[in-house]
N, C-alpha and C positions, 0 to 999 in steps of 0.2 A: 505495499500498500503505500502510495509516494503521497507526500504531504503537501509540498510547495515546491514552485519550479523556481522560486525566488527567495531563497535563503537571506537573512538580515544579514548585513556586514558586522564585521567584529565581534561575532557572539557565535556560542556553540547552536547548531541546528540540527534537529533530526530529519534527517530527507526520507527515510523511510523504515520500514519493520516488515518482516515477513519469516518466513522460515528458516531463510538462511542466515539472519542475523539482523543487526540494526545499523543503520547506516547513519554517520554522523560526518556531515560535509562529504569528503571522498573515503574515508574508513569505515570498514565494515567491522563489528563488534559481534562476536559470536559467544562470547562467553558474559557472565554478570559484571557491570561496569558502573561506574559513579558518573554523572555527568550534571555540570553547572553552567551558568552563560558564560563562564571566562576559564572553567577548568574542565579536566576530564580524567578521572583515574581509571586506567584501562583494565585493571584487574582487581576485581572487589572478590576477596577470598569466600565467596557465599555461592553455594551452589542449588539452595532450596531457602523456603522461607524458614524452617525448622534451623539452619544454619546462623542466622541473625542474632547476634549478641551483642551487649554494650561494647563489646572490643570493635566489631564490626562496624556498629554505628557509628565509633569516634570519628572515623573517616570522614561519615557524612557531617557531623556536628562541627568539625573543622573547617569545614567550608562555610561556616556562619549562614545557615540557610535561614530564611523565615518560614518557609514553607517546604516539605520533603513528599517527594513522590516514590511510593514502593511499587515499581512493576514486578507482579509476581509469576509471570511466566503466560501461558495460555490460557489460566484461568484463574480467578481471584481468590486468595488465601489470606485469612486474617493474621495479623500479628496477637501472640499471647500477649495476655495483659502483663505479664513481667518484661516484655519488652517495649509495650505502649508507655509504660511509666518512665521511660528514658526520655521520650518525647515531652510528657508533661512536667517533668521536673524542669528541663530546659526550657518550657514556654514555647516549643517548635511545633508549628501545625504538622500535620501529617495526613496522610491519604494513602491507602491501598487500594492498588485496582488491578487488572490485567495490564502487562506490559504495553499492547499496543494503545490502550486508552491513556497510561502514564507516559506515553513517548508523545502524543496529542496534546495532553494536556501540559507538558512541560514546555512546547513551542507556543503554546497560546500564554501560559504565564511569563515565560520568559519575553516575549514579544511586549509585554505591557511593562517589562522595568521591575519583575520580580525578583528577589532573591529565591531562587527555585533551585533546588537540588533534587535529581531522579535517581533512584538506586534502581536499577534494570537487571532483572534476569531474564536469559534469553526466552524467546517466545515461541519454544518449542515443547 
């Protein structure tokens, strides 16, 4: 699914997402990664929602987001309450959704100038 033919200048933009991976500008990501408007962490050591813990979230929090999108793959899988508390303690908003929805939402929020970070599991 191609999102936009005219990506914004000077910021990361998710061009497409499909069963092959997620394309950001000209790069294809086939493993979990983290993206903000200005930064990409190409290897997020998470292979499922069950792998998300305080240590893996710290990489996200280091980017100082106001909102975090977690793309859980082909299906939506909610975070356990003990993981959600890390967001609440830091007063950081978060939303958990399928990866393709998280990619679309990232582009919209980034284009609005929001401090958004998306942590994306592959859409397979």
